N, C-alpha and C positions, 0 to 999 in steps of 0.2 A: 503287782501289789505285794507288799510285805505284810505277813502276819506275825505278830510278836510271839515270844516264847510263852508257853503255858506251864504251870507247875503241876506235876503229878502229885496227887494227895499222898500216895504211898511213897515214903522215903523222900518226899520233897525234891525229887529229881527233875531237872529241867528237860522238857521235851520241846524240841525246836521244830516249828512248822516250816515247810518249804516256802520260799518266796520266789517271785518271778525273775526271769532272765531269758535270754535268747540262746537256745541250743538247737543246732540243726545239723543234718547230715549233708556233706558236700558231694557234689557230683564226682564220678570217677575221674581219675587223671592226676592223682598225686596230692589232692587237697585233703584237709583233715576230715576224718569220719565224724568227729565231734568238735564243735567250736562254740564255746560259751563265752561271748565277748561283751556282756553287760556287767560292768563293775558292781560288786555287792559289798556292802559294809556289814561285817559280822561282829557281834558283841560277845562272843564266847558261849552263846547258847542258841545260835541260829545256824542255818545251813541252807544250801540250795539243792533241791532234789532233782536229779537228772536220770532217775531210774528208768524212764521211758526210752533212754538211749543205750542202756547197758547191753542189750542184745547185739548191737552193732559192734561192740568192743570185745565181747566175751570170747570169740574165737581167736583173737590175735595172739600169735606166738612171737611176733617181732613188731617193732614200731617205735614211735616217739610220743612222749607225753610232755607237754609244756604248760607251766603255770606262771602267771605274772601276779605278784602280790606285794603287799606292804603290811607289816605287823604293827600293832599298837600295844603289845604287851610282851612279856617274857614267859608265857605259859610253858610248863614242862613239856607238853605235847600238843601240837596243833596240826590237824589234818588240812592238807591243801586239796587233795582229791583222793577218794577211796571208792573202790568197787568191792562188794562183799556178798557173801551168802548170808542173809539175815537169819537163817534158821540154824546156823552153826556158830559155835563160840569163837572160832578162830580160822575163818576162811576168807581171805581178803587180799587185795593188792592195793597198797597205800603209799602215797607220797606225802610226807609230813615233815614238820620241824620238831626235833627233839632237843630241847634245851637250846634252840636256835640253829642246831645243825641240820643239814638236809639228810633225810632218811628215806630209804626206799625198801619196802618189805613186801614179800609175797608169802602167804601161809595157806596151806590146804589142810583143813580139818585138824588143825593143831600142829601140823608138821611145818617147820620153817624152811621154806625153799630158798629164800634169800633175805638177808636183813643187813643192810649196809648203811653206814652213816659217815658223813664228813666230819672233820675236825673244824673246818671253817664254818662260820656262823652267819645267819641271814635274818635274825630277828632284831635288826638295828633301826627299824622304822623307815628305812629307805626302800625304794622300789627295786625289786629283784625279779628276774625271770629265771626260773630253774627248769631243767629238762632232764628226762631220763630216756636214753636210747637203748634198745635191746635188739640184738640179733644173735645169730649162732656163734659169733665171736666173743660175746660177752655183754655185760651191762656197763653203761657209762653214765655218770652224773655230770651235769653241766650247770654253770651259773653265768648269766650274762652272755650266753652264746659260747662260752669257753669250757672245755672239758676240765673237770677238777678231780675226777675219781674214776677208776675202772676196776672191774673184777670179772672173772671168767664165767661164773654161773649166769644163766640167762632166762629165768622164768618170766612170763608176762601174763596178760589177762587169761590166756588159754590154759594156764597151769592151775587155775582155780575153778573147780566145778560148781555149778549151782549159783552163779552170780545173778543176783536179783535186785541189788541196791547199788546206786551210783550217786555220789553226792560231792559237792564242794563244802568243805568246812566241818565235816564230821565223818566218823566211821561207825558202822552199824553192824551188830551181831546179836546172837541170841542171848548172850550174857548182858548186853547193854541195849535193850529194846528202844530206849530213848536216845541212843547215840553216845559216843565218847570222843575224846580228843578234839573238842570243838576249837575252832580258830577264832582268834580275836584280831581283827584287822580288815583290810580290803583285798579281795581277790578280784583282780581286773579281768583275767581271762584264763580259761583252761581249754586246751585242745589236745586231741589225740590223732595221730596218723598211723596208717598201716605200713609205714616204711620208715627207715632211719634217715633223719635229716642230717645233712652235712653241716660243717661248721659255719659256712657262709649263710646257709638257710637258718641255722639257729641264731646267729647274730641278727639276721633280718627279723626274726620273731621277737627280739629283745628290744623294747622301747629304750632301754638304758644299757647298751652293750658294755661289757667289761673289756679292758685292755687285754690283749693276748698275754702280756707278761703277768697280769694279775691272775689269770687262769693258771699260768705255769707255776707261780708261787703257791697258789692254792693246791695244785697237784703235789708239790713238794710237801706241803703241810699235811695233806691227806694220805700220802704214801707211807708205807712202813719201811721203805728203802732208806737207809741212813743218808743224810745229806750234811754237807758242811756249809755253814753260813759265815761269811766274812763281813764284819762291820768295821769300816775304816773311816778315817778322818783326822781331825786335829785333837786338841786337848779336851774338847767337849765329849767326843767319842772315847778318847783315852780314859776319861773319868777320873783323872788324878786330882788329889788334894781337896777339891771343892765340894765333895759330897758328904763331908763330915763323918766318914765311916759308913755311910749308907751305900746302897747299891747304885751303880750308874745305869743309864738306860740299856746298854748292851747286856748288863747282868740281869736286869729285870726280864729282858727278852729271853735270855738263856733259861731262866727259871720257868717262864711261861711255856716255852717249847720243850725243853729237855725234861721237865718234870710234870707240869700240870697237864700237858696234852696226853700224858700216859705213855706206857711202853707200847712199841719199841722206839718212840721218839727220843728216849734218853740216849739212844745211840747216834743221834745227830750231834754235831759239834758246832759251837758258836765261837768264833775267833775274833777278838777285838785287836785289830792292828792299827788303831788310832794312835797318833804320836803328837804330843804337845808341840805346838808351834808350826805344824804342817800347813802347807798351802796346796792349792790345786796343782801348781807347777811342780812342787816336790812330789806329789802323789803320782803325777804323770811320769816323772823321772824314776821314781822308786816303785813303780807298779809291780815289778817282778817280785820284789821281796815282801811287799805289803798285801798283795792280792794273789798273784799267780802261784806263789810257793805253796798255797794251801789247797789247791785244786777245788775251788768253791763251786757250789751249786747256785747260790744266791749271793750277791755282793751289794751291800748297802754303803752308800757314800754320803757323808755329811761333811761339807767343806765350805769355806768361804769367809769365816770370821777373821782369819789372818790375811786373806788375800787383800781385803780392803785397806789394810795397813802396810802393805808391801809394795814398794815401788815397782812399776811395770806390770802389775797384776790388776789392771782396771777391769771393768765389766766385760769388755769384748774379749780380752785375753782369757778371762775367767770362763766365758762362754766356750771358747775354743778348747780349753782344757777339759771342760765337762764333756763336750762332744767326744774328745779323744778318749776319755776314761770310759764312757759308755760303750764306745766301739771296741775298746780293748777288752772290756768284760765280755762282750758278745763274741769276740774272736777266740776266746779261750776254749780249750777242749771241753766238749759237752755243752757249749753255748750257755754259760751261766746267765742268770737273770739279774740285770742291774736294777737297783732301787736308788732314787735320789731323795735325800732328806735335807730340807733347807736348814740353815742355822737359825737359832732363836734370836729375837731382838735383844738389844742391850740398853742399859740405862744411859740416855743421852747426856745426862748431867755429868756422869763419871767418865764416859767414853765418847766425847763429842766428835772425835775423829772417825768413829765407826757408825755414825748416825745413818750414813748412806748404805748400810747393810741391807736395807729394804730392796735396793736395786739389785743386789746380788741374789737375794731370794727370788726376785721377779725373773731374773735371767735363768736361774735354775728351773723355775716353772716353765719357762719358754722352751728350754732345751728338752725338758721332759716331754712336753707336748709334741715337739718336732720329731723326737726320737721314739715316741710311743713307749715311754718309760713310766713306771709307777712313781708318783711324786707325793711325798709326805711333807706337807707344808706346815712346819712348826711355827714359822714366823707369823703367818696369818692366824693360826690356831691360838697362839698366845695373845695376840692383840684382840681378836674377836671374842675371846673368853674373858676379856678384861675391859670392855667398853672402849676399845681402840687405844688404850694406854698400855705401855710396857708393864707387865706384872712384876714389880720389883721384888715381891716376896718370893719369887721363884729363882732369884739370882743370888749368888754368894758374894761376888765382888762387883756386881753391876754388869758383868759380861758372862761369866761362867754360871751355868745352872747349879743350884745347890741340890740337896737331896730331894726336895719337893719338885724342883725343876726337872730333874732327871726322871722322876716318876711321871711327870706330865709328858715328857718326850716319849717314854715307853708306852704309856696308854694310847697316845695318838698313833704310834707305830702299830700297836696291837689292834686297834680299831680299824685302821686303814688296810691292814693285811688280814682282817676278818677272823681274828681269833679272840675277840673280846667276850668275856663271860662275867656277869655280875657276881657269880659265885666263886670266881677265881680270887685267891688271896693276893695275887699280883695286881689284878685289875681293881680290886676293892681296897687296896692298902691305903691307910690314912696315916700320914707322917706328922707327928706332933711338932 
């Protein structure tokens, strides 16, 4: 049964009472020491008290922590799971969301033993499964079963003395006797193992696993190692003429990554090798100069708007060219990550010969699914965001996106690659 929050008279601070769920110790043999798998809806003032299980976790110096959740707000800080010494001001091990980013911290009597945070965000209202694995080789953060961050320090539960509180949805210490960093959303499950789970096991623990390539892109975004991004395609990627002096979508992406994500990401490079009039066939032929030459880490391909108007480049040839491009990207030194981005829809009244572009977007989606490639579907996004009709206000000449259309492309890319932030000037930009 759930007991609702009560207000403390002093300071009108919310004190959340624990409410029920199933938490149990598993039998020996590799199963979780803790597995709370009853979903709980948290309103930003409630929590689930699991303190009767904290003794089983307190000695752990290595293991795995997994939480499946879905947020319903963009709180600055939201605890997913925390174990703490409630008699000290800062002695805890906590997995939480900070501005939507996944954060893992361990503190012992005020000393910060580890405090790491991703640049990728997970407060988008979708179902996510995050994990922390710790052993003598380091600490790794995972999303959807895929590693997204790693670091050498490796403190775990055993690094914090006096653990007496364990909860989903809040952190507890002597400075905050009613709790802090409350979660708003649903926590479906939280589990802890005394061993490190491998990738296949982490994928199996994720009801909604991520593509391996999405994990690799997240790793690039979360790493401080400089990376080169190549964004290639036709005139839409080129961004020539039709943006009326505003930024194109590759330029918005550049600002988001190279500036807003903070240093040292400004040492990343984003190269726009889109060329007006390009087709998938031309990109296959000129792959060396438009992709290979830049030694990329990630390669985005948006192509197809000219294919439909070019003899000999029907949907099946287009399909074969996309497969060739994906394979060519993967075959480059360092095995760069390919990303496919569909073309946007066009005004059927002005461009009746390109009405069938929907089939090309569909083919690209099919290739992405077959090749396990991240697919950013602008065609579907534009139609679904406008009642199934082509949003003419996003087009300059009925075919090329204008400045508003390019920003719409950029925001979709930013969301799908998990770096959307409502406080970002790029993400929140309003174009008159």
